[in-house]
C-alpha positions in Angstrom: 21.6 1.9 -62.3 20.9 -2.5 -62.8 19.6 -4.8 -60.3 22.0 -6.2 -58.4 22.0 -10.6 -58.2 20.7 -10.1 -54.5 19.4 -7.1 -52.3 21.3 -7.2 -49.4 19.5 -6.6 -45.8 21.8 -3.4 -45.7 19.7 -2.0 -48.7 16.9 -2.8 -46.1 15.9 0.7 -44.1 14.2 -0.9 -40.0 11.2 0.8 -41.1 11.0 -1.7 -44.3 12.1 1.1 -47.0 13.8 -0.2 -49.4 17.2 1.8 -50.3 17.8 0.2 -53.6 14.5 1.7 -55.0 14.5 5.0 -53.3 14.9 8.0 -55.4 17.6 9.3 -53.1 19.7 6.3 -53.8 19.5 6.0 -57.4 20.1 10.2 -58.3 23.1 10.9 -60.7 24.7 13.6 -58.1 25.9 12.5 -54.7 23.6 9.3 -54.6 22.4 8.2 -50.4 24.2 5.4 -49.6 21.0 3.8 -47.6 19.9 4.3 -44.3 22.4 2.1 -43.1 26.0 3.7 -44.3 27.3 5.7 -41.3 25.6 8.8 -40.7 28.8 11.0 -41.8 28.1 9.3 -45.4 24.5 10.0 -45.7 23.6 13.4 -47.2 20.1 13.8 -46.7 19.7 15.3 -43.6 15.9 13.9 -43.4 17.0 10.5 -43.7 20.9 11.0 -41.1 18.0 12.0 -38.9 15.6 9.6 -39.1 13.2 9.0 -35.7 12.1 5.9 -36.5 15.5 4.3 -37.3 17.5 6.3 -34.2 14.3 4.7 -32.3 15.4 1.1 -33.8 18.2 1.4 -33.4 18.9 2.7 -30.2 16.7 -0.3 -28.5 19.2 -2.3 -30.2 17.0 -3.8 -33.3 17.8 -3.8 -36.4 14.1 -3.5 -37.9 11.1 -2.0 -36.9 9.5 -5.5 -36.6 11.4 -6.8 -34.1 10.0 -3.8 -31.8 7.1 -5.2 -29.0 5.8 -1.8 -30.7 5.4 -2.7 -34.0 3.8 -1.5 -36.0 4.0 2.1 -34.0 2.5 5.5 -34.4 5.4 6.4 -36.3 5.3 3.7 -38.4 1.3 4.0 -38.8 2.0 7.1 -40.0 4.9 6.3 -43.1 2.8 4.0 -44.1 0.1 5.3 -44.7 1.9 7.9 -46.7 3.9 5.2 -48.7 0.9 3.4 -49.1 -0.4 6.6 -50.7 1.6 8.3 -52.6 3.8 5.5 -53.8 2.1 2.1 -53.7 4.7 0.9 -50.7 2.8 -1.2 -47.6 5.6 -1.2 -45.1 4.0 -2.8 -42.6 3.5 -5.4 -45.0 7.2 -5.4 -45.8 8.0 -5.5 -41.8 5.7 -9.0 -41.8 7.1 -10.2 -44.9 10.5 -10.0 -43.4 10.0 -11.1 -40.0 8.7 -14.3 -41.8 10.9 -15.2 -43.7 13.8 -12.2 -44.9 15.5 -14.1 -47.7 12.0 -14.2 -49.2 11.1 -10.8 -48.7 14.6 -9.9 -50.0 14.0 -11.6 -53.3 10.4 -10.2 -53.7 11.6 -6.7 -53.6 13.9 -7.6 -56.4 10.8 -8.6 -58.6 9.6 -5.7 -58.1 11.9 -3.3 -58.0 13.0 -4.4 -61.8 12.5 -3.3 -64.5 11.7 -5.8 -67.0 12.4 -4.1 -70.0 15.9 -3.8 -69.2 17.0 -5.2 -65.5 17.2 -1.2 -64.3 16.1 -0.9 -60.9 12.6 1.0 -60.3 12.4 4.2 -58.5 9.3 3.6 -56.0 9.1 7.0 -56.0 8.9 8.1 -59.2 7.5 4.8 -61.1 10.1 5.0 -63.5 13.0 3.0 -64.6 16.8 4.4 -63.4 18.3 2.9 -66.6 16.0 3.0 -69.4 13.3 5.9 -68.0 10.5 3.9 -69.0 7.7 5.0 -66.2 6.4 1.6 -64.3 2.4 0.4 -62.5 4.5 -2.0 -60.4 1.2 -2.8 -59.0 
């Protein structure tokens, strides 16, 4: 799958995960439409019942960084896992998005675009979805 010209805000989960670079979105069969899609369109149970997403939406906010408790224990736990396993800092994502959403979206696009072919880099497997090249995006 090729990277889009611009990442839409709707493809960033409330917690700061880039849904466009998620392996569930990039899978060939029944791809996930992203965390903000209507629940009935989301096939992954873990994504459908995400406590972080539910918490944000129940508070009437779109982003966890809008919460006065950001980063809460849930975000800290998820951030630790994402930093350790995928080199993605969700707390920093939230701070960057809060400061300047357009710059954050551009930074995400730059970070997850394969320089070899323009494909989307799967943040979970560190591999280009288009050419299959293993990527180290540090």
